[in-house]
C-alpha positions in Angstrom: 59.7 29.7 -42.1 59.1 26.1 -43.1 60.8 24.9 -39.9 58.6 27.2 -37.8 55.5 25.9 -39.6 56.5 22.3 -39.0 57.3 23.1 -35.4 53.8 24.7 -34.9 52.1 21.8 -36.6 53.9 19.3 -34.4 53.1 21.3 -31.2 49.4 21.6 -32.1 49.2 17.8 -32.8 50.8 17.1 -29.5 48.5 19.4 -27.7 45.5 17.7 -29.2 46.8 14.3 -28.3 47.4 15.5 -24.7 44.0 17.0 -24.3 41.8 14.9 -22.0 38.8 13.1 -23.4 35.3 13.9 -22.1 35.1 12.7 -18.5 31.6 11.3 -19.0 30.6 8.8 -21.7 26.9 8.6 -22.4 25.7 5.3 -23.8 23.0 6.8 -26.0 23.0 10.6 -25.9 20.4 10.8 -28.7 17.3 8.6 -28.5 14.3 8.0 -30.6 10.8 6.5 -30.0 7.7 5.9 -32.1 4.6 6.2 -29.9 2.0 3.4 -29.9 -1.8 3.7 -29.5 -2.5 4.3 -25.8 0.9 5.8 -25.0 0.5 8.8 -22.7 4.2 9.2 -22.1 7.5 8.1 -23.6 10.1 6.8 -21.1 13.9 7.0 -21.7 16.9 5.9 -19.8 20.2 7.7 -20.2 23.2 5.6 -18.9 26.5 7.2 -18.2 30.0 6.2 -17.0 32.7 8.4 -15.5 35.8 7.4 -17.4 38.0 10.0 -15.8 40.2 9.7 -12.7 38.3 12.3 -10.7 34.8 12.8 -9.4 32.4 14.5 -11.8 29.5 16.6 -10.4 26.3 17.3 -12.4 24.6 20.2 -10.6 21.3 19.8 -12.5 19.7 19.1 -15.8 17.5 21.5 -17.8 14.9 20.1 -20.2 14.0 22.2 -23.2 10.3 22.4 -22.1 8.0 21.6 -19.2 6.6 18.4 -20.8 9.9 16.7 -20.3 10.8 15.5 -16.8 14.2 14.2 -15.8 14.8 12.3 -12.6 18.4 12.3 -11.3 19.8 9.8 -8.8 20.6 12.8 -6.6 21.1 16.5 -6.7 23.8 17.3 -7.2 24.5 14.1 -9.0 28.0 12.9 -8.1 29.8 10.2 -10.2 33.0 8.7 -8.7 35.8 7.6 -11.0 34.7 4.5 -12.9 31.1 4.8 -11.7 28.2 3.9 -13.9 24.7 5.3 -13.2 21.6 6.4 -15.1 19.0 9.2 -15.4 15.3 8.5 -16.2 13.4 10.8 -18.5 9.7 11.0 -19.2 8.1 13.0 -22.0 4.4 13.9 -21.8 2.7 13.0 -25.1 -0.9 14.1 -24.2 -2.5 16.2 -26.9 0.5 16.0 -29.2 1.0 14.6 -32.7 3.8 14.5 -35.3 7.5 14.7 -34.4 8.7 16.1 -31.1 12.4 17.1 -30.6 13.4 17.7 -27.0 16.8 18.5 -25.5 18.2 18.1 -22.0 21.1 20.3 -21.0 23.4 18.6 -18.5 24.7 21.4 -16.2 28.2 20.4 -15.0 31.4 22.6 -14.6 33.6 19.8 -16.0 31.3 17.7 -18.2 28.5 19.8 -19.8 26.5 17.9 -22.4 23.3 18.3 -24.5 21.2 15.1 -24.8 18.4 14.8 -27.3 15.1 13.0 -27.8 13.0 12.6 -30.9 9.5 11.2 -30.5 7.3 10.4 -33.5 3.6 10.4 -32.7 1.5 9.0 -35.6 -2.1 10.1 -35.8 -3.3 6.7 -34.6 -1.2 7.1 -31.5 -2.6 10.5 -30.5 -4.3 10.7 -27.1 -7.0 13.0 -28.6 -9.4 10.1 -28.6 -8.8 9.4 -24.9 -10.8 11.3 -22.3 -8.7 14.1 -20.6 -9.5 12.5 -17.2 -8.2 9.1 -18.2 -5.1 10.6 -19.8 -4.5 12.7 -16.7 -4.8 9.7 -14.4 -2.5 7.5 -16.5 0.0 10.3 -16.8 0.0 10.9 -13.0 0.7 7.3 -12.3 3.5 7.1 -14.8 5.1 10.3 -13.6 4.7 9.2 -10.0 6.5 6.0 -10.8 9.4 8.1 -12.1 9.4 10.7 -9.3 7.0 10.1 -6.4 7.3 13.8 -5.4 5.9 14.8 -8.7 2.4 15.1 -7.2 3.7 18.3 -5.5 5.1 19.9 -8.7 3.9 21.6 -11.8 0.2 20.9 -12.8 -0.3 18.4 -10.0 0.0 21.2 -7.3 -3.6 22.3 -7.6 -4.9 18.9 -6.7 -2.3 17.4 -4.4 -0.6 20.4 -2.6 -2.9 23.4 -2.5 -5.9 21.6 -0.9 -3.8 20.5 2.1 -2.9 24.1 3.2 -4.2 24.7 6.7 -6.0 21.4 7.1 -5.7 18.9 10.0 -6.9 15.4 10.9 -9.9 14.0 9.0 -10.2 17.0 6.7 -6.5 16.7 5.8 -6.9 13.0 5.1 -9.8 13.6 2.8 -8.0 16.2 0.7 -4.4 14.9 0.8 -4.8 11.2 1.0 -8.4 10.4 -0.1 -7.8 11.8 -3.5 -5.8 8.6 -4.3 -6.7 6.1 -1.6 -10.4 6.7 -1.7 -10.7 7.4 -5.4 -13.5 5.6 -7.2 -11.1 4.5 -9.9 -8.2 3.8 -7.5 -5.2 2.5 -9.3 -4.2 -1.1 -8.6 -0.8 -0.1 -7.2 -2.5 2.3 -4.6 -3.4 0.2 -1.5 -6.8 0.2 0.1 -6.0 1.6 3.6 -9.2 -0.1 4.9 -7.8 -3.5 4.0 -4.0 -3.5 4.6 -2.3 -6.9 4.4 1.1 -5.9 5.7 2.0 -5.7 9.4 1.5 -2.3 10.9 3.6 -1.3 13.9 3.5 1.9 15.9 5.8 3.8 13.5 4.0 2.7 10.3 1.9 5.7 9.6 4.5 8.2 10.9 7.2 6.7 8.5 5.0 6.5 5.5 3.4 10.0 5.8 6.7 11.6 6.6 9.1 9.9 4.2 6.9 8.1 1.6 8.2 4.9 0.0 10.9 4.8 -2.6 10.0 2.9 -5.8 6.2 3.4 -5.3 3.7 6.2 -5.9 3.7 7.2 -2.2 5.4 10.6 -1.8 7.0 12.1 1.3 4.5 14.6 2.7 7.0 16.3 5.1 7.9 19.8 4.1 11.5 19.0 4.8 11.4 16.4 2.0 9.5 18.5 -0.5 6.0 17.8 0.7 3.2 20.2 1.8 2.8 19.3 5.5 4.4 20.7 8.6 5.1 18.7 11.8 1.7 19.6 13.4 -0.2 18.5 10.3 1.7 15.2 10.1 1.0 14.5 13.8 -2.7 15.2 13.3 -2.8 12.9 10.2 -0.9 10.1 11.9 -3.3 10.3 14.9 -6.3 10.1 12.5 -4.9 7.2 10.6 -4.0 5.3 13.8 -7.5 5.7 15.2 -9.5 5.1 12.1 -7.7 2.4 10.1 -7.5 -1.0 11.8 -4.4 -3.2 11.6 -4.6 -6.2 9.2 -5.3 -8.7 12.0 -8.4 -6.6 13.0 -9.7 -6.3 9.4 -11.0 -9.3 7.6 -12.3 -7.3 4.6 -10.5 -8.3 1.4 -9.0 -5.9 -1.0 -11.4 -5.7 -4.0 -8.3 -5.5 -6.3 -7.4 -9.0 -5.4 -10.6 -10.4 -6.7 -11.3 -12.4 -3.5 
C-alpha cells in the first residue's frame, strides 16, 4: 500500500510539472485608480503576451456592467506566439462616488481570464458638481478617443445614429455632422470644416465619411463599418460637402481655435 501511495504521489507530481502554464501572461490583471477632481472617466491599459508556442484567440471580452468599455485591437483578437499587445479600458465615473469594483471576463477557448478594476472616487472627485451637459461632452470625447465608433453605440445612439435615419444631403449633414463640427462648444480636436488647412483631393470627403480616421474622434459612417449610413446617403453627403465646403486654398478664414 505504501508503494502504491508513493507511486500515486510521484505520478501526480509529474502530471502537475508537465501541465502547460497559462498561454497568456497579463502584466497587471488587477488595477487600481483613485479619481481626481474633474475626472469623468478612468482609463486603464491591459498589456498581455502570448508565452505559448501556438496562436491564442480571444473571441471577445465581457465587462461586468455597461459603464465599462473595453477596446480590443481586433475581434476576434489573435495573438501569435511571442506577441505582445494591449487592450484599452474606460470606466465611466459620472454620478458615482465611493469604491467601484469592475471585472472584465476574457472569453477565449484556451486562455480564459477575469481581469479586475478598483476605482476609488472621493467626495471631492465626484462629478455631481459638474453640469450634466459638460460631463456628457467630456465623456463623449474621451470615449471617442478610445473607440471612434462609440458614437453609434449605447447612450450615444439617440444623438448620433437615430437622427440620421432617412436623411440626405444638407439635412443629413446638419444632423449627423453638424452636431460635432458646427457645435457652439466645438472641441479643439474637432476641425472646423469651413477652415480646413490640409490639402483636399477628390477622394477626401468620400474616404473620411466612409472610413473615418483611426486615432481621432472621426468615426466611419458606412453601415458596413458599423456606421448608420447606406451608400446612397454617403453619396449625397459627399456631394453636399464637396459643393459647400471650399478647399484650403480657396478659404482664407482662420480657424478660431488657433487664436489667429
